[in-house]
N, CA, C and O atoms as CSV, one atom per row, in Angstrom:
chain,resi,resn,atom,element,x,y,z
A,1,MET,N,N,9.888,25.410,-11.137
A,1,MET,CA,C,11.133,24.968,-11.556
A,1,MET,C,C,11.711,25.506,-12.785
A,1,MET,O,O,12.897,25.818,-12.892
A,2,LEU,N,N,10.785,25.610,-13.762
A,2,LEU,CA,C,11.264,26.103,-15.044
A,2,LEU,C,C,11.377,27.552,-14.913
A,2,LEU,O,O,12.198,28.122,-15.632
A,3,CYS,N,N,10.620,28.273,-14.041
A,3,CYS,CA,C,10.671,29.815,-13.920
A,3,CYS,C,C,12.171,30.142,-13.385
A,3,CYS,O,O,12.695,31.200,-13.733
A,4,SER,N,N,12.833,29.270,-12.572
A,4,SER,CA,C,14.149,29.621,-12.200
A,4,SER,C,C,15.188,29.714,-13.290
A,4,SER,O,O,16.277,30.272,-13.155
A,5,PHE,N,N,14.738,29.095,-14.422
A,5,PHE,CA,C,15.774,29.077,-15.659
A,5,PHE,C,C,15.435,30.303,-16.473
A,5,PHE,O,O,16.232,30.639,-17.349
A,6,LEU,N,N,14.370,30.985,-16.282
A,6,LEU,CA,C,13.954,32.157,-17.196
A,6,LEU,C,C,14.432,33.317,-16.633
A,6,LEU,O,O,14.447,33.502,-15.416
A,7,SER,N,N,14.847,34.156,-17.494
A,7,SER,CA,C,15.220,35.534,-17.139
A,7,SER,C,C,14.644,36.513,-18.109
A,7,SER,O,O,14.469,36.184,-19.283
A,8,GLU,N,N,14.335,37.726,-17.657
A,8,GLU,CA,C,13.755,38.713,-18.637
A,8,GLU,C,C,14.786,39.586,-19.154
A,8,GLU,O,O,15.704,39.965,-18.426
A,9,THR,N,N,14.687,39.938,-20.401
A,9,THR,CA,C,15.531,40.840,-21.028
A,9,THR,C,C,14.957,42.259,-20.832
A,9,THR,O,O,13.949,42.454,-20.153
A,10,ASN,N,N,15.648,43.254,-21.464
A,10,ASN,CA,C,15.066,44.613,-21.315
A,10,ASN,C,C,13.806,44.845,-22.028
A,10,ASN,O,O,13.093,45.794,-21.702
A,11,SER,N,N,13.490,44.075,-22.945
A,11,SER,CA,C,12.021,44.245,-23.610
A,11,SER,C,C,11.002,43.530,-22.732
A,11,SER,O,O,9.818,43.748,-22.989
A,12,GLY,N,N,11.302,42.704,-21.729
A,12,GLY,CA,C,10.281,42.176,-20.877
A,12,GLY,C,C,9.959,40.753,-21.346
A,12,GLY,O,O,9.143,40.103,-20.692
A,13,ASN,N,N,10.521,40.235,-22.400
A,13,ASN,CA,C,10.232,38.884,-22.917
A,13,ASN,C,C,11.111,37.860,-22.198
A,13,ASN,O,O,12.320,38.068,-22.101
A,14,PRO,N,N,10.551,36.777,-21.698
A,14,PRO,CA,C,11.354,35.771,-21.008
A,14,PRO,C,C,12.329,35.051,-21.994
A,14,PRO,O,O,11.974,34.778,-23.141
A,15,VAL,N,N,13.523,34.763,-21.527
A,15,VAL,CA,C,14.480,34.065,-22.373
A,15,VAL,C,C,15.080,33.035,-21.548
A,15,VAL,O,O,15.429,33.300,-20.398
A,16,ILE,N,N,15.242,31.768,-22.095
A,16,ILE,CA,C,15.803,30.667,-21.341
A,16,ILE,C,C,17.306,30.923,-21.204
A,16,ILE,O,O,17.969,31.291,-22.174
A,17,CYS,N,N,17.807,30.739,-20.064
A,17,CYS,CA,C,19.267,30.942,-19.824
A,17,CYS,C,C,19.953,29.570,-20.154
A,17,CYS,O,O,19.543,28.520,-19.661
A,18,LEU,N,N,20.951,29.631,-20.962
A,18,LEU,CA,C,21.581,28.430,-21.287
A,18,LEU,C,C,22.796,28.221,-20.374
A,18,LEU,O,O,23.219,27.070,-20.261
A,19,GLY,N,N,23.394,29.207,-19.717
A,19,GLY,CA,C,24.442,28.963,-18.849
A,19,GLY,C,C,23.931,28.988,-17.450
A,19,GLY,O,O,24.078,29.981,-16.737
A,20,THR,N,N,23.306,27.858,-17.036
A,20,THR,CA,C,22.914,27.601,-15.710
A,20,THR,C,C,23.978,27.118,-14.820
A,20,THR,O,O,24.924,26.498,-15.306
A,21,ASN,N,N,23.903,27.354,-13.527
A,21,ASN,CA,C,25.002,26.923,-12.584
A,21,ASN,C,C,24.397,25.579,-12.002
A,21,ASN,O,O,23.224,25.218,-12.099
A,22,GLN,N,N,25.507,24.869,-11.336
A,22,GLN,CA,C,25.232,23.541,-10.912
A,22,GLN,C,C,24.049,23.349,-9.789
A,22,GLN,O,O,23.404,22.304,-9.712
A,23,THR,N,N,23.838,24.477,-8.928
A,23,THR,CA,C,22.864,24.396,-8.021
A,23,THR,C,C,21.487,24.360,-8.540
A,23,THR,O,O,20.619,23.676,-7.998
A,24,GLN,N,N,21.265,25.111,-9.616
A,24,GLN,CA,C,19.856,25.033,-10.250
A,24,GLN,C,C,19.685,23.706,-10.952
A,24,GLN,O,O,18.565,23.200,-10.899
A,25,GLN,N,N,20.595,23.109,-11.568
A,25,GLN,CA,C,20.510,21.828,-12.128
A,25,GLN,C,C,20.272,20.658,-11.134
A,25,GLN,O,O,19.514,19.716,-11.364
A,26,ALA,N,N,20.974,20.815,-10.052
A,26,ALA,CA,C,20.802,19.808,-8.950
A,26,ALA,C,C,19.449,19.857,-8.331
A,26,ALA,O,O,18.869,18.817,-8.018
A,27,SER,N,N,18.905,21.092,-8.138
A,27,SER,CA,C,17.472,21.110,-7.531
A,27,SER,C,C,16.434,20.675,-8.542
A,27,SER,O,O,15.401,20.114,-8.178
A,28,PHE,N,N,16.723,20.951,-9.897
A,28,PHE,CA,C,15.849,20.436,-10.895
A,28,PHE,C,C,15.841,18.905,-11.013
A,28,PHE,O,O,14.791,18.306,-11.248
A,29,MET,N,N,16.944,18.312,-10.860
A,29,MET,CA,C,17.026,16.803,-10.884
A,29,MET,C,C,16.422,16.182,-9.654
A,29,MET,O,O,15.801,15.121,-9.721
A,30,SER,N,N,16.605,16.856,-8.508
A,30,SER,CA,C,15.922,16.345,-7.256
A,30,SER,C,C,14.432,16.336,-7.342
A,30,SER,O,O,13.727,15.430,-6.897
A,31,ASP,N,N,13.992,17.443,-7.966
A,31,ASP,CA,C,12.545,17.463,-8.130
A,31,ASP,C,C,12.020,16.563,-8.998
A,31,ASP,O,O,10.903,16.121,-8.726
A,32,LEU,N,N,12.599,16.168,-10.035
A,32,LEU,CA,C,12.302,15.089,-10.868
A,32,LEU,C,C,12.281,13.814,-10.156
A,32,LEU,O,O,11.273,13.118,-10.274
A,33,ASP,N,N,13.313,13.385,-9.390
A,33,ASP,CA,C,13.277,12.200,-8.688
A,33,ASP,C,C,12.174,11.893,-7.858
A,33,ASP,O,O,11.738,10.751,-7.717
A,34,VAL,N,N,11.646,13.067,-7.218
A,34,VAL,CA,C,10.646,13.075,-6.189
A,34,VAL,C,C,9.140,12.764,-7.028
A,34,VAL,O,O,8.243,12.114,-6.492
A,35,GLN,N,N,9.044,13.242,-8.191
A,35,GLN,CA,C,7.851,13.148,-8.923
A,35,GLN,C,C,7.654,11.801,-9.537
A,35,GLN,O,O,6.501,11.468,-9.812
A,36,LEU,N,N,8.768,10.885,-9.815
A,36,LEU,CA,C,8.617,9.675,-10.477
A,36,LEU,C,C,7.857,8.767,-9.376
A,36,LEU,O,O,8.091,8.831,-8.169
A,37,PRO,N,N,6.904,7.908,-9.987
A,37,PRO,CA,C,6.035,6.967,-9.091
A,37,PRO,C,C,7.054,5.772,-8.841
A,37,PRO,O,O,8.057,5.603,-9.534
A,38,SER,N,N,6.720,5.038,-7.875
A,38,SER,CA,C,7.468,3.851,-7.614
A,38,SER,C,C,7.158,2.752,-8.573
A,38,SER,O,O,6.008,2.632,-8.995
A,39,ALA,N,N,8.133,1.923,-8.952
A,39,ALA,CA,C,7.961,0.940,-9.843
A,39,ALA,C,C,6.987,-0.126,-9.467
A,39,ALA,O,O,7.101,-0.656,-8.361
A,40,PHE,N,N,6.038,-0.488,-10.287
A,40,PHE,CA,C,4.997,-1.446,-10.095
A,40,PHE,C,C,5.343,-2.722,-10.728
A,40,PHE,O,O,5.510,-2.684,-11.947
A,41,ASP,N,N,5.483,-3.858,-10.119
A,41,ASP,CA,C,5.778,-5.137,-10.696
A,41,ASP,C,C,4.472,-6.018,-10.696
A,41,ASP,O,O,4.028,-6.537,-9.672
A,42,PRO,N,N,3.875,-6.142,-11.995
A,42,PRO,CA,C,2.690,-6.803,-12.145
A,42,PRO,C,C,2.797,-8.289,-11.845
A,42,PRO,O,O,1.784,-8.938,-11.586
A,43,PHE,N,N,3.934,-8.809,-11.873
A,43,PHE,CA,C,4.229,-10.324,-11.679
A,43,PHE,C,C,4.700,-10.548,-10.241
A,43,PHE,O,O,5.125,-11.673,-9.980
A,44,ALA,N,N,4.682,-9.659,-9.309
A,44,ALA,CA,C,5.185,-9.870,-8.039
A,44,ALA,C,C,4.423,-10.977,-7.296
A,44,ALA,O,O,5.030,-11.782,-6.589
A,45,GLU,N,N,3.167,-11.013,-7.451
A,45,GLU,CA,C,2.354,-12.153,-6.782
A,45,GLU,C,C,2.677,-13.538,-7.324
A,45,GLU,O,O,2.758,-14.502,-6.564
A,46,ALA,N,N,2.868,-13.641,-8.692
A,46,ALA,CA,C,3.206,-14.854,-9.304
A,46,ALA,C,C,4.628,-15.309,-8.929
A,46,ALA,O,O,4.856,-16.509,-8.779
A,47,ASN,N,N,5.583,-14.387,-8.775
A,47,ASN,CA,C,6.921,-14.714,-8.342
A,47,ASN,C,C,7.014,-15.077,-6.896
A,47,ASN,O,O,7.931,-15.782,-6.475
A,48,ALA,N,N,6.025,-14.576,-6.102
A,48,ALA,CA,C,6.031,-14.889,-4.600
A,48,ALA,C,C,5.525,-16.262,-4.323
A,48,ALA,O,O,5.882,-16.849,-3.301
A,49,GLU,N,N,4.744,-16.780,-5.148
A,49,GLU,CA,C,4.182,-18.220,-4.915
A,49,GLU,C,C,5.210,-19.120,-5.193
A,49,GLU,O,O,6.200,-18.823,-5.863
A,50,ASP,N,N,4.982,-20.316,-4.649
A,50,ASP,CA,C,5.993,-21.484,-4.689
A,50,ASP,C,C,5.854,-22.006,-6.044
A,50,ASP,O,O,4.826,-22.612,-6.345
A,51,SER,N,N,6.927,-21.805,-7.011
A,51,SER,CA,C,6.891,-22.399,-8.329
A,51,SER,C,C,7.355,-23.795,-8.369
A,51,SER,O,O,7.298,-24.417,-9.430
A,52,SER,N,N,7.804,-24.327,-7.306
A,52,SER,CA,C,8.454,-25.600,-7.240
A,52,SER,C,C,7.360,-26.697,-7.166
A,52,SER,O,O,7.689,-27.859,-7.406
A,53,ALA,N,N,6.142,-26.410,-6.863
A,53,ALA,CA,C,5.104,-27.387,-6.741
A,53,ALA,C,C,4.891,-28.132,-7.855
A,53,ALA,O,O,4.447,-29.265,-7.673
A,54,GLY,N,N,5.142,-27.697,-9.184
A,54,GLY,CA,C,5.060,-28.530,-10.436
A,54,GLY,C,C,3.685,-28.399,-11.051
A,54,GLY,O,O,2.829,-27.675,-10.542
A,55,ALA,N,N,3.483,-29.091,-12.129
A,55,ALA,CA,C,2.350,-29.066,-12.851
A,55,ALA,C,C,1.238,-29.937,-12.235
A,55,ALA,O,O,1.529,-30.968,-11.629
A,56,GLY,N,N,0.083,-29.563,-12.374
A,56,GLY,CA,C,-1.054,-30.369,-11.887
A,56,GLY,C,C,-1.370,-29.946,-10.376
A,56,GLY,O,O,-2.338,-30.416,-9.778
A,57,SER,N,N,-0.550,-29.092,-9.843
A,57,SER,CA,C,-0.802,-28.782,-8.356
A,57,SER,C,C,-1.968,-27.572,-8.357
A,57,SER,O,O,-2.730,-27.448,-7.398
A,58,LYS,N,N,-2.024,-26.776,-9.420
A,58,LYS,CA,C,-3.033,-25.764,-9.487
A,58,LYS,C,C,-4.236,-26.223,-10.146
A,58,LYS,O,O,-4.204,-27.263,-10.804
A,59,ASP,N,N,-5.357,-25.501,-10.022
A,59,ASP,CA,C,-6.722,-25.907,-10.545
A,59,ASP,C,C,-6.917,-25.373,-11.910
A,59,ASP,O,O,-8.032,-25.417,-12.430
A,60,TYR,N,N,-5.848,-24.849,-12.546
A,60,TYR,CA,C,-5.998,-24.349,-13.966
A,60,TYR,C,C,-5.589,-25.254,-14.981
A,60,TYR,O,O,-4.578,-25.939,-14.827
A,61,VAL,N,N,-6.338,-25.319,-16.079
A,61,VAL,CA,C,-5.777,-26.015,-17.239
A,61,VAL,C,C,-5.446,-25.024,-18.409
A,61,VAL,O,O,-6.328,-24.235,-18.749
A,62,HIS,N,N,-4.406,-25.014,-18.956
A,62,HIS,CA,C,-3.881,-24.056,-19.880
A,62,HIS,C,C,-4.084,-24.733,-21.250
A,62,HIS,O,O,-3.539,-25.813,-21.478
A,63,VAL,N,N,-4.827,-24.144,-22.128
A,63,VAL,CA,C,-5.008,-24.510,-23.464
A,63,VAL,C,C,-4.449,-23.467,-24.281
A,63,VAL,O,O,-5.070,-22.404,-24.302
A,64,ARG,N,N,-3.334,-23.573,-24.995
A,64,ARG,CA,C,-2.610,-22.636,-25.759
A,64,ARG,C,C,-2.422,-23.046,-27.191
A,64,ARG,O,O,-2.501,-24.238,-27.488
A,65,THR,N,N,-2.172,-22.108,-28.111
A,65,THR,CA,C,-1.714,-22.462,-29.416
A,65,THR,C,C,-0.313,-21.760,-29.665
A,65,THR,O,O,0.004,-20.653,-29.227
A,66,GLN,N,N,0.460,-22.590,-30.438
A,66,GLN,CA,C,1.730,-22.088,-30.834
A,66,GLN,C,C,1.884,-22.101,-32.314
A,66,GLN,O,O,1.563,-23.080,-32.989
A,67,GLN,N,N,2.385,-20.989,-32.821
A,67,GLN,CA,C,2.446,-20.826,-34.316
A,67,GLN,C,C,3.740,-21.575,-34.713
A,67,GLN,O,O,4.804,-21.385,-34.124
A,68,ARG,N,N,3.582,-22.481,-35.800
A,68,ARG,CA,C,4.716,-23.049,-36.382
A,68,ARG,C,C,5.143,-22.383,-37.656
A,68,ARG,O,O,5.167,-21.153,-37.669
A,69,ASN,N,N,5.456,-23.006,-38.649
A,69,ASN,CA,C,5.842,-22.238,-39.906
A,69,ASN,C,C,4.505,-22.021,-40.799
A,69,ASN,O,O,3.656,-22.906,-40.903
A,70,GLY,N,N,4.406,-20.833,-41.394
A,70,GLY,CA,C,3.300,-20.615,-42.249
A,70,GLY,C,C,1.882,-20.629,-41.518
A,70,GLY,O,O,1.695,-19.932,-40.521
A,71,ARG,N,N,0.979,-21.379,-42.008
A,71,ARG,CA,C,-0.301,-21.510,-41.405
A,71,ARG,C,C,-0.396,-22.619,-40.373
A,71,ARG,O,O,-1.421,-22.801,-39.716
A,72,LYS,N,N,0.586,-23.279,-40.261
A,72,LYS,CA,C,0.639,-24.559,-39.232
A,72,LYS,C,C,0.633,-24.017,-37.848
A,72,LYS,O,O,1.262,-22.995,-37.576
A,73,SER,N,N,-0.060,-24.670,-36.967
A,73,SER,CA,C,-0.061,-24.275,-35.621
A,73,SER,C,C,-0.231,-25.552,-34.653
A,73,SER,O,O,-0.570,-26.635,-35.128
A,74,LEU,N,N,-0.006,-25.399,-33.410
A,74,LEU,CA,C,0.024,-26.458,-32.590
A,74,LEU,C,C,-0.748,-26.109,-31.372
A,74,LEU,O,O,-0.587,-25.000,-30.862
A,75,THR,N,N,-1.567,-26.963,-30.871
A,75,THR,CA,C,-2.444,-26.625,-29.521
A,75,THR,C,C,-1.788,-27.480,-28.455
A,75,THR,O,O,-1.544,-28.673,-28.636
A,76,THR,N,N,-1.505,-26.808,-27.310
A,76,THR,CA,C,-0.866,-27.410,-26.158
A,76,THR,C,C,-1.960,-27.362,-25.073
A,76,THR,O,O,-2.659,-26.359,-24.933
A,77,VAL,N,N,-2.100,-28.489,-24.290
A,77,VAL,CA,C,-2.991,-28.616,-23.101
A,77,VAL,C,C,-2.005,-29.016,-21.952
A,77,VAL,O,O,-1.285,-30.010,-22.053
A,78,GLN,N,N,-2.002,-28.253,-20.927
A,78,GLN,CA,C,-1.219,-28.647,-19.685
A,78,GLN,C,C,-1.958,-28.178,-18.495
A,78,GLN,O,O,-2.801,-27.283,-18.548
A,79,GLY,N,N,-1.620,-28.804,-17.427
A,79,GLY,CA,C,-2.254,-28.452,-16.054
A,79,GLY,C,C,-3.262,-29.378,-15.648
A,79,GLY,O,O,-3.922,-29.161,-14.631
A,80,LEU,N,N,-3.457,-30.504,-16.431
A,80,LEU,CA,C,-4.369,-31.568,-16.104
A,80,LEU,C,C,-3.972,-32.263,-14.750
A,80,LEU,O,O,-2.800,-32.269,-14.375
A,81,LYS,N,N,-4.839,-32.765,-14.131
A,81,LYS,CA,C,-4.504,-33.513,-12.812
A,81,LYS,C,C,-3.575,-34.760,-13.167
A,81,LYS,O,O,-3.693,-35.334,-14.250
A,82,LYS,N,N,-2.738,-35.114,-12.298
A,82,LYS,CA,C,-1.890,-36.187,-12.552
A,82,LYS,C,C,-2.607,-37.517,-12.568
A,82,LYS,O,O,-2.157,-38.414,-13.280
A,83,GLU,N,N,-3.679,-37.709,-11.842
A,83,GLU,CA,C,-4.280,-38.936,-11.914
A,83,GLU,C,C,-5.026,-39.279,-13.136
A,83,GLU,O,O,-5.455,-40.423,-13.282
A,84,TYR,N,N,-5.229,-38.271,-14.115
A,84,TYR,CA,C,-5.865,-38.664,-15.364
A,84,TYR,C,C,-4.875,-39.394,-16.207
A,84,TYR,O,O,-3.666,-39.201,-16.085
A,85,SER,N,N,-5.407,-40.263,-17.092
A,85,SER,CA,C,-4.558,-40.884,-18.147
A,85,SER,C,C,-4.415,-40.032,-19.285
A,85,SER,O,O,-5.384,-39.874,-20.027
A,86,TYR,N,N,-3.287,-39.444,-19.522
A,86,TYR,CA,C,-3.033,-38.497,-20.599
A,86,TYR,C,C,-3.250,-39.267,-21.970
A,86,TYR,O,O,-3.844,-38.715,-22.896
A,87,ASN,N,N,-2.770,-40.512,-22.071
A,87,ASN,CA,C,-2.863,-41.142,-23.368
A,87,ASN,C,C,-4.382,-41.460,-23.670
A,87,ASN,O,O,-4.784,-41.350,-24.828
A,88,LYS,N,N,-5.262,-41.863,-22.623
A,88,LYS,CA,C,-6.530,-42.046,-22.980
A,88,LYS,C,C,-7.184,-40.667,-23.433
A,88,LYS,O,O,-7.904,-40.681,-24.432
A,89,ILE,N,N,-6.992,-39.608,-22.822
A,89,ILE,CA,C,-7.446,-38.267,-23.159
A,89,ILE,C,C,-6.989,-37.850,-24.538
A,89,ILE,O,O,-7.749,-37.248,-25.298
A,90,LEU,N,N,-5.789,-38.158,-24.852
A,90,LEU,CA,C,-5.249,-37.932,-26.131
A,90,LEU,C,C,-5.922,-38.738,-27.180
A,90,LEU,O,O,-6.219,-38.243,-28.267
A,91,LYS,N,N,-6.173,-40.008,-26.861
A,91,LYS,CA,C,-6.801,-40.932,-27.921
A,91,LYS,C,C,-8.210,-40.339,-28.274
A,91,LYS,O,O,-8.592,-40.286,-29.443
A,92,ASP,N,N,-9.020,-39.867,-27.152
A,92,ASP,CA,C,-10.353,-39.343,-27.399
A,92,ASP,C,C,-10.299,-38.006,-28.258
A,92,ASP,O,O,-11.038,-37.766,-29.214
A,93,LEU,N,N,-9.360,-37.224,-27.788
A,93,LEU,CA,C,-9.215,-35.860,-28.523
A,93,LEU,C,C,-8.911,-36.180,-30.013
A,93,LEU,O,O,-9.500,-35.545,-30.888
A,94,LYS,N,N,-8.035,-37.117,-30.317
A,94,LYS,CA,C,-7.586,-37.302,-31.628
A,94,LYS,C,C,-8.816,-37.914,-32.431
A,94,LYS,O,O,-8.937,-37.557,-33.603
A,95,LYS,N,N,-9.589,-38.664,-31.981
A,95,LYS,CA,C,-10.772,-39.342,-32.519
A,95,LYS,C,C,-11.884,-38.209,-32.778
A,95,LYS,O,O,-12.486,-38.094,-33.845
A,96,GLU,N,N,-12.064,-37.424,-31.701
A,96,GLU,CA,C,-13.035,-36.388,-31.788
A,96,GLU,C,C,-12.761,-35.192,-32.799
A,96,GLU,O,O,-13.697,-34.677,-33.410
A,97,PHE,N,N,-11.631,-34.826,-32.932
A,97,PHE,CA,C,-11.291,-33.697,-33.723
A,97,PHE,C,C,-10.574,-34.017,-35.049
A,97,PHE,O,O,-10.181,-33.104,-35.775
A,98,CYS,N,N,-10.407,-35.296,-35.358
A,98,CYS,CA,C,-9.627,-35.792,-36.459
A,98,CYS,C,C,-8.361,-35.178,-36.765
A,98,CYS,O,O,-8.107,-34.720,-37.879
A,99,CYS,N,N,-7.511,-35.160,-35.728
A,99,CYS,CA,C,-6.180,-34.565,-35.799
A,99,CYS,C,C,-5.129,-35.493,-35.108
A,99,CYS,O,O,-5.472,-36.412,-34.364
A,100,ASN,N,N,-3.975,-35.230,-35.367
A,100,ASN,CA,C,-2.847,-36.108,-34.813
A,100,ASN,C,C,-2.372,-35.338,-33.563
A,100,ASN,O,O,-2.605,-34.134,-33.462
A,101,GLY,N,N,-1.711,-36.019,-32.616
A,101,GLY,CA,C,-1.262,-35.475,-31.456
A,101,GLY,C,C,-0.247,-36.421,-30.689
A,101,GLY,O,O,-0.010,-37.559,-31.093
A,102,THR,N,N,0.332,-35.881,-29.564
A,102,THR,CA,C,1.258,-36.682,-28.831
A,102,THR,C,C,1.219,-36.074,-27.361
A,102,THR,O,O,0.718,-34.985,-27.083
A,103,VAL,N,N,1.800,-36.910,-26.500
A,103,VAL,CA,C,1.947,-36.445,-25.089
A,103,VAL,C,C,3.488,-36.292,-24.902
A,103,VAL,O,O,4.266,-37.217,-25.134
A,104,VAL,N,N,3.887,-35.016,-24.450
A,104,VAL,CA,C,5.299,-34.720,-24.340
A,104,VAL,C,C,5.551,-34.471,-22.890
A,104,VAL,O,O,4.820,-33.746,-22.215
A,105,GLN,N,N,6.688,-35.140,-22.388
A,105,GLN,CA,C,7.194,-34.923,-21.124
A,105,GLN,C,C,8.164,-33.751,-20.954
A,105,GLN,O,O,9.270,-33.761,-21.493
A,106,ASP,N,N,7.727,-32.737,-20.191
A,106,ASP,CA,C,8.499,-31.543,-20.086
A,106,ASP,C,C,9.144,-31.465,-18.621
A,106,ASP,O,O,8.403,-31.769,-17.687
A,107,PRO,N,N,10.293,-31.132,-18.378
A,107,PRO,CA,C,10.884,-31.210,-17.073
A,107,PRO,C,C,10.146,-30.188,-16.166
A,107,PRO,O,O,9.872,-30.505,-15.008
A,108,GLU,N,N,9.821,-28.978,-16.660
A,108,GLU,CA,C,9.224,-27.892,-15.832
A,108,GLU,C,C,7.783,-28.103,-15.711
A,108,GLU,O,O,7.233,-27.937,-14.622
A,109,LEU,N,N,7.109,-28.468,-16.788
A,109,LEU,CA,C,5.586,-28.262,-16.912
A,109,LEU,C,C,4.946,-29.785,-16.679
A,109,LEU,O,O,3.735,-29.943,-16.522
A,110,GLY,N,N,5.786,-30.757,-16.676
A,110,GLY,CA,C,5.190,-32.141,-16.541
A,110,GLY,C,C,4.714,-32.643,-17.922
A,110,GLY,O,O,5.399,-32.435,-18.923
A,111,GLN,N,N,3.532,-33.310,-17.973
A,111,GLN,CA,C,3.132,-33.971,-19.222
A,111,GLN,C,C,2.289,-32.870,-19.906
A,111,GLN,O,O,1.507,-32.162,-19.272
A,112,VAL,N,N,2.493,-32.769,-21.232
A,112,VAL,CA,C,1.742,-31.709,-22.099
A,112,VAL,C,C,1.255,-32.474,-23.185
A,112,VAL,O,O,2.018,-33.233,-23.782
A,113,ILE,N,N,-0.087,-32.340,-23.545
A,113,ILE,CA,C,-0.670,-32.833,-24.619
A,113,ILE,C,C,-0.556,-31.852,-25.829
A,113,ILE,O,O,-0.935,-30.686,-25.723
A,114,GLN,N,N,-0.034,-32.346,-26.960
A,114,GLN,CA,C,0.113,-31.547,-28.170
A,114,GLN,C,C,-0.763,-32.021,-29.266
A,114,GLN,O,O,-0.741,-33.207,-29.595
A,115,LEU,N,N,-1.565,-31.124,-29.874
A,115,LEU,CA,C,-2.519,-31.436,-31.067
A,115,LEU,C,C,-2.172,-30.637,-32.210
A,115,LEU,O,O,-1.704,-29.510,-32.053
A,116,GLN,N,N,-2.369,-31.143,-33.369
A,116,GLN,CA,C,-2.080,-30.354,-34.539
A,116,GLN,C,C,-3.271,-29.535,-34.842
A,116,GLN,O,O,-4.428,-29.917,-34.667
A,117,GLY,N,N,-2.893,-28.311,-35.337
A,117,GLY,CA,C,-3.939,-27.344,-35.613
A,117,GLY,C,C,-4.387,-26.508,-34.402
A,117,GLY,O,O,-4.024,-26.767,-33.255
A,118,ASP,N,N,-5.233,-25.445,-34.745
A,118,ASP,CA,C,-5.805,-24.682,-33.685
A,118,ASP,C,C,-7.030,-25.253,-33.162
A,118,ASP,O,O,-8.105,-24.999,-33.705
A,119,GLN,N,N,-6.940,-26.060,-32.075
A,119,GLN,CA,C,-7.971,-26.838,-31.524
A,119,GLN,C,C,-8.373,-26.245,-30.015
A,119,GLN,O,O,-8.803,-26.984,-29.129
A,120,ARG,N,N,-8.188,-24.906,-29.857
A,120,ARG,CA,C,-8.402,-24.375,-28.576
A,120,ARG,C,C,-9.941,-24.485,-28.090
A,120,ARG,O,O,-10.248,-24.994,-27.012
A,121,LYS,N,N,-10.785,-24.000,-28.922
A,121,LYS,CA,C,-12.200,-24.063,-28.530
A,121,LYS,C,C,-12.753,-25.469,-28.457
A,121,LYS,O,O,-13.577,-25.788,-27.600
A,122,ASN,N,N,-12.281,-26.317,-29.383
A,122,ASN,CA,C,-12.715,-27.648,-29.272
A,122,ASN,C,C,-12.258,-28.398,-28.108
A,122,ASN,O,O,-13.018,-29.188,-27.548
A,123,VAL,N,N,-10.992,-28.190,-27.683
A,123,VAL,CA,C,-10.395,-28.814,-26.509
A,123,VAL,C,C,-11.152,-28.303,-25.176
A,123,VAL,O,O,-11.397,-29.056,-24.233
A,124,ALA,N,N,-11.450,-27.105,-25.205
A,124,ALA,CA,C,-12.092,-26.295,-24.081
A,124,ALA,C,C,-13.573,-27.024,-23.844
A,124,ALA,O,O,-13.881,-27.476,-22.742
A,125,THR,N,N,-14.353,-27.079,-24.865
A,125,THR,CA,C,-15.682,-27.607,-24.719
A,125,THR,C,C,-15.584,-29.130,-24.460
A,125,THR,O,O,-16.412,-29.645,-23.708
A,126,PHE,N,N,-14.579,-29.911,-25.064
A,126,PHE,CA,C,-14.553,-31.234,-24.677
A,126,PHE,C,C,-14.234,-31.499,-23.247
A,126,PHE,O,O,-14.828,-32.370,-22.612
A,127,LEU,N,N,-13.232,-30.696,-22.704
A,127,LEU,CA,C,-12.843,-30.971,-21.282
A,127,LEU,C,C,-14.007,-30.570,-20.378
A,127,LEU,O,O,-14.275,-31.216,-19.365
A,128,VAL,N,N,-14.692,-29.495,-20.762
A,128,VAL,CA,C,-15.901,-29.123,-19.901
A,128,VAL,C,C,-16.994,-30.242,-19.918
A,128,VAL,O,O,-17.610,-30.528,-18.892
A,129,GLN,N,N,-17.216,-30.867,-21.118
A,129,GLN,CA,C,-18.255,-31.759,-21.166
A,129,GLN,C,C,-17.827,-33.093,-20.535
A,129,GLN,O,O,-18.634,-33.689,-19.821
A,130,VAL,N,N,-16.663,-33.569,-20.749
A,130,VAL,CA,C,-16.183,-34.921,-20.277
A,130,VAL,C,C,-15.938,-34.976,-18.852
A,130,VAL,O,O,-16.397,-35.874,-18.146
A,131,SER,N,N,-15.134,-33.911,-18.367
A,131,SER,CA,C,-14.629,-33.972,-16.977
A,131,SER,C,C,-15.463,-33.016,-16.173
A,131,SER,O,O,-16.436,-32.421,-16.637
A,132,SER,N,N,-15.018,-32.902,-14.924
A,132,SER,CA,C,-15.733,-31.996,-13.950
A,132,SER,C,C,-15.220,-30.617,-13.885
A,132,SER,O,O,-15.491,-29.900,-12.922
A,133,LEU,N,N,-14.440,-30.186,-14.935
A,133,LEU,CA,C,-13.796,-28.808,-15.143
A,133,LEU,C,C,-14.960,-27.820,-15.459
A,133,LEU,O,O,-15.900,-28.159,-16.177
A,134,THR,N,N,-14.861,-26.622,-14.911
A,134,THR,CA,C,-15.684,-25.584,-15.225
A,134,THR,C,C,-15.049,-24.674,-16.233
A,134,THR,O,O,-13.845,-24.838,-16.433
A,135,GLY,N,N,-15.673,-23.753,-16.884
A,135,GLY,CA,C,-15.199,-22.899,-17.953
A,135,GLY,C,C,-14.230,-21.929,-17.194
A,135,GLY,O,O,-13.318,-21.409,-17.837
A,136,ALA,N,N,-14.382,-21.653,-15.835
A,136,ALA,CA,C,-13.377,-20.759,-15.341
A,136,ALA,C,C,-12.039,-21.374,-14.969
A,136,ALA,O,O,-11.109,-20.653,-14.608
A,137,CYS,N,N,-11.935,-22.603,-15.045
A,137,CYS,CA,C,-10.647,-23.335,-14.820
A,137,CYS,C,C,-9.760,-23.386,-16.068
A,137,CYS,O,O,-8.575,-23.713,-16.005
A,138,LEU,N,N,-10.404,-23.038,-17.243
A,138,LEU,CA,C,-9.657,-23.206,-18.528
A,138,LEU,C,C,-8.950,-21.842,-18.890
A,138,LEU,O,O,-8.274,-21.750,-19.915
């Protein structure tokens, strides 16, 4: 492709032609289009699944931390089964880790447990010990 843009001078050195015609540019652009790989969407499988099932329908429990201001952080637990009593779980978590927390009702995610501080490891080990969850579900 690039060779078609080169011409040789009298001394034999290749020089790039600045004044190319439209046919050379068109063939150059079509070659580029052929070489581009197709777009890969890593979230295609997640979008294909039915997202209207709501929280608690999947077997995963998400334990995340959210940064507030400065060093303050918030740990959220979502995806627990609906038959669990969130208030009792929250009460045990607050006693076990000496932190404050609340249960928040979210329209998309359902009930979400929020704890003060970064309690991810503590919550994960607590849920594995108390319930029938495995480490792969967290």
